[in-house]
C-alpha angles and dihedrals in degrees: 000000000000118000092243096044096101092046094050092045091050093051092047094047090050089050090240090122127045126217087262091056091050088052088056089055088057091049090051090049092243090127136008128250089252091053089049088060092048091051100042103025088232131105113250114250126179 
């Protein structure tokens, strides 16, 4: 699990971050594409 996974998940769950913001976390290598899917329930697409 990526070091920022819990933080990103928390922000998404609290509706502080949108799906687009979580995508940015993937682009910045904070989380993986697989973790994106766990957090958002959607497959990552570029």
